[in-house]
PLY file of the C-alpha trace (Angstrom):
ply
format ascii 1.0
element vertex 425
property float x
property float y
property float z
element edge 424
property int vertex1
property int vertex2
end_header
69.72 -41.73 46.72
70.66 -40.37 43.25
67.28 -41.46 41.89
65.45 -39.57 44.62
67.52 -36.46 43.89
66.70 -36.61 40.15
62.99 -37.03 40.87
63.09 -34.04 43.22
64.88 -31.87 40.59
62.40 -32.83 37.88
59.49 -32.03 40.20
61.01 -28.63 41.02
61.62 -27.87 37.31
58.06 -28.83 36.37
56.76 -26.70 39.22
58.91 -23.74 38.16
57.85 -24.13 34.51
54.20 -24.35 35.55
54.57 -21.31 37.79
56.26 -19.30 35.00
53.52 -20.31 32.56
50.84 -19.28 35.07
52.58 -15.93 35.52
52.55 -15.34 31.74
48.88 -16.25 31.51
48.12 -13.83 34.34
50.03 -11.05 32.57
48.06 -11.69 29.38
44.78 -11.67 31.29
45.77 -8.26 32.68
46.73 -7.02 29.17
50.33 -6.49 30.30
51.70 -7.42 26.89
54.99 -5.54 27.22
55.77 -7.49 30.38
55.10 -10.76 28.54
57.42 -9.68 25.72
60.16 -8.67 28.16
59.89 -12.03 29.92
59.70 -14.34 26.89
61.41 -12.56 23.97
65.03 -13.06 25.20
64.57 -16.86 24.94
62.28 -16.89 21.91
64.38 -19.52 20.08
64.00 -22.10 22.86
60.42 -21.47 24.00
57.89 -24.23 24.34
55.00 -24.23 21.87
52.66 -22.78 24.50
55.02 -19.98 25.48
55.67 -19.19 21.82
51.89 -18.92 21.47
51.68 -16.56 24.46
54.49 -14.42 23.07
52.70 -14.30 19.69
49.53 -13.09 21.44
51.52 -10.33 23.16
53.15 -9.25 19.89
49.83 -9.27 18.02
48.07 -7.27 20.72
50.94 -4.77 20.82
50.78 -4.10 17.09
53.61 -6.35 15.86
51.81 -9.01 13.77
54.90 -10.04 11.80
56.80 -10.85 15.01
53.79 -12.86 16.14
53.84 -14.77 12.85
57.56 -15.50 13.29
56.83 -17.01 16.70
54.15 -19.32 15.35
55.66 -20.57 12.08
58.81 -21.85 13.75
56.91 -24.97 14.72
54.08 -24.90 12.18
53.79 -28.69 11.95
52.60 -28.87 15.56
50.16 -25.95 15.56
46.74 -26.59 17.04
43.42 -25.14 15.93
43.85 -22.36 18.47
47.29 -21.54 17.08
46.00 -21.44 13.50
43.24 -19.06 14.52
45.82 -16.68 15.93
48.06 -17.12 12.89
45.20 -16.21 10.52
44.48 -13.08 12.57
48.13 -12.09 12.42
48.28 -12.57 8.66
45.16 -10.40 8.30
46.57 -7.70 10.58
49.73 -7.59 8.48
47.65 -7.38 5.29
48.81 -10.77 4.00
45.37 -11.99 2.90
46.76 -14.63 0.53
48.35 -16.43 3.52
45.29 -15.95 5.72
42.77 -17.21 3.14
43.57 -20.95 3.11
43.63 -21.05 6.93
40.32 -19.18 7.23
38.67 -21.24 4.49
39.76 -24.49 6.12
38.61 -23.35 9.55
35.23 -22.27 8.14
34.72 -25.60 6.35
35.53 -27.40 9.59
33.22 -25.26 11.75
30.79 -23.26 9.57
28.77 -22.11 12.59
31.79 -20.64 14.34
31.18 -16.91 13.87
34.84 -15.93 14.30
35.86 -18.23 11.45
33.03 -16.90 9.30
33.83 -13.23 9.86
37.51 -13.65 9.05
36.71 -15.63 5.90
34.08 -13.06 4.87
36.44 -10.13 5.46
38.96 -11.70 3.07
36.22 -12.32 0.49
35.31 -8.65 0.65
38.94 -7.71 0.11
39.06 -9.88 -3.01
35.66 -8.51 -4.14
34.05 -11.95 -3.95
30.76 -10.33 -3.03
28.36 -12.97 -4.34
30.19 -15.74 -2.52
30.27 -13.62 0.61
26.55 -12.87 0.47
25.82 -16.61 0.27
28.11 -17.33 3.24
26.62 -14.60 5.43
23.01 -15.31 4.47
23.53 -18.98 5.33
24.74 -18.02 8.79
21.95 -15.47 9.22
19.44 -18.30 8.74
21.12 -20.00 11.70
21.35 -16.79 13.79
19.39 -13.80 12.47
20.31 -11.40 15.28
24.11 -11.46 15.13
25.18 -7.82 14.85
28.59 -8.49 13.30
27.23 -10.86 10.65
24.33 -8.60 9.70
26.60 -5.54 9.56
29.04 -7.31 7.26
26.19 -8.64 5.10
24.78 -5.12 4.68
28.24 -3.78 3.90
28.76 -6.53 1.31
25.42 -5.75 -0.36
26.49 -2.09 -0.41
29.81 -2.91 -2.08
28.01 -5.17 -4.57
25.78 -2.18 -5.37
22.64 -3.96 -4.18
21.54 -0.87 -2.29
17.97 -1.95 -1.52
19.17 -5.07 0.31
21.83 -3.07 2.19
19.23 -0.52 3.28
16.84 -3.23 4.43
19.46 -4.90 6.63
20.80 -1.63 8.06
17.22 -0.66 8.97
16.68 -4.05 10.63
19.86 -3.59 12.68
18.76 -0.12 13.76
15.43 -1.50 14.93
17.36 -3.89 17.17
20.02 -1.32 18.16
18.42 2.14 17.80
21.39 3.97 19.34
24.04 2.41 17.10
25.66 5.49 15.59
27.98 3.51 13.34
25.11 1.67 11.62
22.99 4.83 11.45
25.81 6.70 9.73
26.36 3.86 7.25
22.64 3.83 6.42
22.62 7.62 6.03
25.50 7.41 3.57
23.73 4.70 1.57
20.64 6.93 1.46
22.83 9.80 0.25
24.45 7.68 -2.45
21.03 6.38 -3.53
19.64 9.93 -3.88
17.18 9.27 -1.03
17.81 12.73 0.38
14.69 13.13 2.49
15.24 9.73 4.15
18.87 10.69 4.80
17.84 13.97 6.43
15.12 12.34 8.54
17.53 9.66 9.78
20.27 12.13 10.70
18.19 14.74 12.55
17.46 12.69 15.72
21.15 11.82 16.06
22.09 15.46 15.50
19.75 16.57 18.27
20.75 13.97 20.86
24.50 13.75 20.26
27.03 16.23 21.51
29.61 15.05 18.99
27.39 15.05 15.90
29.69 16.34 13.16
29.41 13.23 10.97
25.62 13.42 10.93
25.64 17.19 10.35
27.90 16.73 7.33
25.85 13.93 5.76
22.57 15.74 6.40
24.05 18.94 4.98
25.15 17.17 1.82
21.75 15.50 1.43
19.96 18.83 1.70
22.43 20.39 -0.72
21.69 17.68 -3.29
17.97 18.11 -2.66
18.08 21.88 -3.11
16.94 22.56 0.48
19.30 25.48 0.88
17.93 26.79 4.18
18.60 23.38 5.73
22.07 23.42 4.17
22.81 26.66 6.00
21.49 25.24 9.28
23.63 22.09 9.11
26.87 23.67 7.96
26.52 26.68 10.29
26.24 24.26 13.19
29.40 22.61 11.95
31.02 26.02 11.70
29.94 26.82 15.28
31.72 23.65 16.42
34.98 24.97 15.00
34.78 23.40 11.53
36.52 25.66 9.02
37.03 23.00 6.37
36.81 23.45 2.62
33.54 21.50 2.42
31.85 23.68 5.02
32.97 26.94 3.39
32.02 25.69 -0.07
28.51 24.56 0.80
27.74 27.61 2.92
28.85 29.75 -0.02
26.83 27.95 -2.68
23.70 27.76 -0.50
24.00 31.50 0.24
24.28 32.20 -3.50
21.18 30.14 -4.23
19.32 32.15 -1.58
20.47 35.43 -3.23
22.71 36.39 -0.30
25.62 37.28 -2.55
27.75 39.04 0.09
27.81 35.95 2.32
28.30 33.74 -0.73
31.34 35.74 -1.82
32.84 35.69 1.69
32.49 31.92 2.13
33.52 31.05 -1.41
36.65 33.21 -1.21
37.62 31.29 1.93
36.97 27.99 0.15
38.97 29.16 -2.87
41.98 30.02 -0.68
41.87 26.47 0.73
41.45 24.76 -2.64
41.82 26.81 -5.79
41.13 24.08 -8.32
37.50 23.28 -7.51
35.32 24.17 -10.52
32.13 24.67 -8.49
33.82 27.11 -6.12
35.32 29.03 -9.05
31.96 29.12 -10.85
29.85 30.28 -7.90
32.48 32.75 -6.74
32.53 34.27 -10.21
28.72 34.28 -10.33
28.49 35.91 -6.86
30.96 38.62 -7.78
28.98 39.08 -11.00
26.05 40.16 -8.83
28.12 42.78 -6.99
28.68 46.42 -7.88
31.95 45.35 -9.52
30.82 42.42 -11.72
34.04 42.42 -13.74
35.80 40.85 -10.73
33.86 37.65 -11.36
35.15 37.17 -14.92
38.48 35.68 -13.91
36.85 33.00 -11.77
34.32 32.05 -14.45
37.09 31.61 -17.02
38.99 29.55 -14.43
35.89 27.41 -13.92
35.78 26.74 -17.65
39.38 25.55 -17.60
38.70 23.27 -14.63
35.42 21.74 -15.75
36.12 20.77 -19.35
34.60 18.79 -20.96
31.44 19.11 -18.79
28.74 20.52 -21.13
26.36 21.50 -18.31
28.86 23.59 -16.38
30.38 25.05 -19.55
26.92 26.22 -20.56
26.34 27.81 -17.16
29.66 29.64 -17.11
29.06 31.08 -20.59
25.63 32.34 -19.48
27.09 34.00 -16.37
29.87 35.57 -18.43
27.31 36.85 -20.94
25.30 38.46 -18.13
28.38 40.11 -16.64
29.61 41.45 -19.99
26.08 42.71 -20.73
26.05 44.63 -17.43
29.44 46.08 -18.35
28.16 47.21 -21.76
30.36 44.73 -23.63
27.45 43.63 -25.81
29.31 41.82 -28.58
31.24 39.78 -26.01
27.95 38.97 -24.27
26.50 37.76 -27.59
29.53 35.53 -28.14
29.03 33.89 -24.76
25.32 33.31 -25.38
26.34 31.78 -28.72
28.80 29.48 -26.91
26.18 28.56 -24.29
23.82 27.55 -27.10
26.48 25.22 -28.53
26.67 23.37 -25.21
22.89 23.27 -24.71
20.51 24.19 -27.51
18.15 26.24 -25.38
16.17 28.56 -27.69
16.23 31.43 -25.19
19.95 31.90 -25.85
19.09 32.73 -29.46
16.40 35.12 -28.25
18.87 36.90 -25.95
21.30 37.38 -28.81
18.49 38.79 -30.97
17.43 41.13 -28.17
20.95 42.52 -27.75
21.32 43.04 -31.52
17.92 44.73 -31.50
17.99 47.08 -28.53
21.63 47.54 -27.56
23.48 47.33 -30.91
20.61 48.59 -33.11
21.56 45.97 -35.70
18.03 45.21 -36.80
18.98 42.98 -39.72
20.94 40.67 -37.43
18.19 40.91 -34.81
15.56 39.78 -37.33
17.77 36.85 -38.35
18.14 35.72 -34.73
14.45 36.22 -33.90
13.53 34.07 -36.90
16.09 31.43 -35.92
14.73 31.46 -32.36
11.16 30.85 -33.56
12.26 28.15 -36.01
13.96 25.99 -33.36
11.00 26.03 -30.96
8.96 22.79 -30.77
5.78 22.86 -32.80
3.70 22.15 -29.71
4.36 23.94 -26.43
2.48 23.07 -23.24
1.43 26.26 -21.41
1.18 24.27 -18.17
4.93 23.54 -18.16
7.18 26.25 -16.77
9.83 26.14 -19.50
7.24 25.89 -22.27
5.21 28.75 -20.78
8.35 30.92 -20.77
9.10 29.93 -24.38
5.52 30.83 -25.45
5.90 34.32 -23.96
9.25 34.83 -25.67
7.78 33.60 -28.96
4.94 36.14 -28.70
7.42 38.96 -28.03
9.68 37.84 -30.90
6.78 37.64 -33.37
5.54 41.11 -32.44
9.04 42.52 -32.71
9.57 40.88 -36.12
6.35 42.47 -37.34
7.46 45.87 -36.07
10.94 45.57 -37.61
9.44 44.50 -40.96
7.07 47.49 -40.93
9.95 49.85 -40.06
11.98 48.45 -42.99
9.02 48.97 -45.28
8.59 52.62 -44.40
12.33 53.22 -44.32
13.08 51.67 -47.72
9.80 52.44 -49.46
8.01 50.31 -52.05
0 1
1 2
2 3
3 4
4 5
5 6
6 7
7 8
8 9
9 10
10 11
11 12
12 13
13 14
14 15
15 16
16 17
17 18
18 19
19 20
20 21
21 22
22 23
23 24
24 25
25 26
26 27
27 28
28 29
29 30
30 31
31 32
32 33
33 34
34 35
35 36
36 37
37 38
38 39
39 40
40 41
41 42
42 43
43 44
44 45
45 46
46 47
47 48
48 49
49 50
50 51
51 52
52 53
53 54
54 55
55 56
56 57
57 58
58 59
59 60
60 61
61 62
62 63
63 64
64 65
65 66
66 67
67 68
68 69
69 70
70 71
71 72
72 73
73 74
74 75
75 76
76 77
77 78
78 79
79 80
80 81
81 82
82 83
83 84
84 85
85 86
86 87
87 88
88 89
89 90
90 91
91 92
92 93
93 94
94 95
95 96
96 97
97 98
98 99
99 100
100 101
101 102
102 103
103 104
104 105
105 106
106 107
107 108
108 109
109 110
110 111
111 112
112 113
113 114
114 115
115 116
116 117
117 118
118 119
119 120
120 121
121 122
122 123
123 124
124 125
125 126
126 127
127 128
128 129
129 130
130 131
131 132
132 133
133 134
134 135
135 136
136 137
137 138
138 139
139 140
140 141
141 142
142 143
143 144
144 145
145 146
146 147
147 148
148 149
149 150
150 151
151 152
152 153
153 154
154 155
155 156
156 157
157 158
158 159
159 160
160 161
161 162
162 163
163 164
164 165
165 166
166 167
167 168
168 169
169 170
170 171
171 172
172 173
173 174
174 175
175 176
176 177
177 178
178 179
179 180
180 181
181 182
182 183
183 184
184 185
185 186
186 187
187 188
188 189
189 190
190 191
191 192
192 193
193 194
194 195
195 196
196 197
197 198
198 199
199 200
200 201
201 202
202 203
203 204
204 205
205 206
206 207
207 208
208 209
209 210
210 211
211 212
212 213
213 214
214 215
215 216
216 217
217 218
218 219
219 220
220 221
221 222
222 223
223 224
224 225
225 226
226 227
227 228
228 229
229 230
230 231
231 232
232 233
233 234
234 235
235 236
236 237
237 238
238 239
239 240
240 241
241 242
242 243
243 244
244 245
245 246
246 247
247 248
248 249
249 250
250 251
251 252
252 253
253 254
254 255
255 256
256 257
257 258
258 259
259 260
260 261
261 262
262 263
263 264
264 265
265 266
266 267
267 268
268 269
269 270
270 271
271 272
272 273
273 274
274 275
275 276
276 277
277 278
278 279
279 280
280 281
281 282
282 283
283 284
284 285
285 286
286 287
287 288
288 289
289 290
290 291
291 292
292 293
293 294
294 295
295 296
296 297
297 298
298 299
299 300
300 301
301 302
302 303
303 304
304 305
305 306
306 307
307 308
308 309
309 310
310 311
311 312
312 313
313 314
314 315
315 316
316 317
317 318
318 319
319 320
320 321
321 322
322 323
323 324
324 325
325 326
326 327
327 328
328 329
329 330
330 331
331 332
332 333
333 334
334 335
335 336
336 337
337 338
338 339
339 340
340 341
341 342
342 343
343 344
344 345
345 346
346 347
347 348
348 349
349 350
350 351
351 352
352 353
353 354
354 355
355 356
356 357
357 358
358 359
359 360
360 361
361 362
362 363
363 364
364 365
365 366
366 367
367 368
368 369
369 370
370 371
371 372
372 373
373 374
374 375
375 376
376 377
377 378
378 379
379 380
380 381
381 382
382 383
383 384
384 385
385 386
386 387
387 388
388 389
389 390
390 391
391 392
392 393
393 394
394 395
395 396
396 397
397 398
398 399
399 400
400 401
401 402
402 403
403 404
404 405
405 406
406 407
407 408
408 409
409 410
410 411
411 412
412 413
413 414
414 415
415 416
416 417
417 418
418 419
419 420
420 421
421 422
422 423
423 424
């Protein structure tokens, strides 16, 4: 009689345990992770291995990877392959790649064609900048399955990080041929084009997505930047104005609208946009430079001086931008009648970039504005002496230099004749 009673109790307990386990599995299948946690967490110290595994799943899915890890490592000696897979995911979610690596490496070596193992292992390799090893892993799998989106995406990304841009571009293009509406891949390819100075390709890739997507801000921004780098200022205005129409009032939008407007000689719009950009971020040298240059083209050019001097403080030691700011300051001071200050800035510009025309401009100011003909002659002669012996009239810069040389030589002849008649024999 007692034996029958014990058998009945054991049967009931097994049935209850099985029913409870089925309930938990059902809750997990329905993504009711909080319910699983509420049911299992109070008895977490006495849970069976399976229930501890279910609780770990619920914690991981709810954003508590460390609690999931605690559930699994309590009985680490008995963990199955399935448990180790979850444990590696939890370590990766918590950012503990050093703990995840040996598990992922072992799982990959055991099943190299299991794509989940591969992707976890490859993600860790990328984190540790083991790009060459990662490329070999992913290429090996791609030979087994050449159409796997996740593997090809990670391979392209790894090539990109390893600075093998041609290979990254090739794979991104292949993926887009297979998945032409994949915005994520298209945007990654556009950014690689941008970073590789392939501005036309970047623009051409972005435009179809801009036209067919309602939420196209990412593509508008990348296309706008590509056109900005390429000097296509009308396209810059189109892209960033569309961003502006969608409510974008960011620093980047204001800045690029301002600079593009300046380059298209619309100085009023340039000033308006660049002032807005400056109020958002006052330490950007390009904004300071172009704002100063725009104001320098207004009827109150002296207002631009402050911003050009600020640009010089922000951009040191950049020779190119220092040269440009000195030239703009020289032009402003010339317009204001501050001729000696203008000469000083042309002199400084020449120190940053030995362009002969800066010597010519100094000579011209000495000649016509300051009437210092002795100094003018000295600068004209210096200008002619630094010109290359051979100038190609088919090249724009050389053609300009030839014209200036002709003017300088004629003026030197005139000044010499005037000295002769003024001073006598």
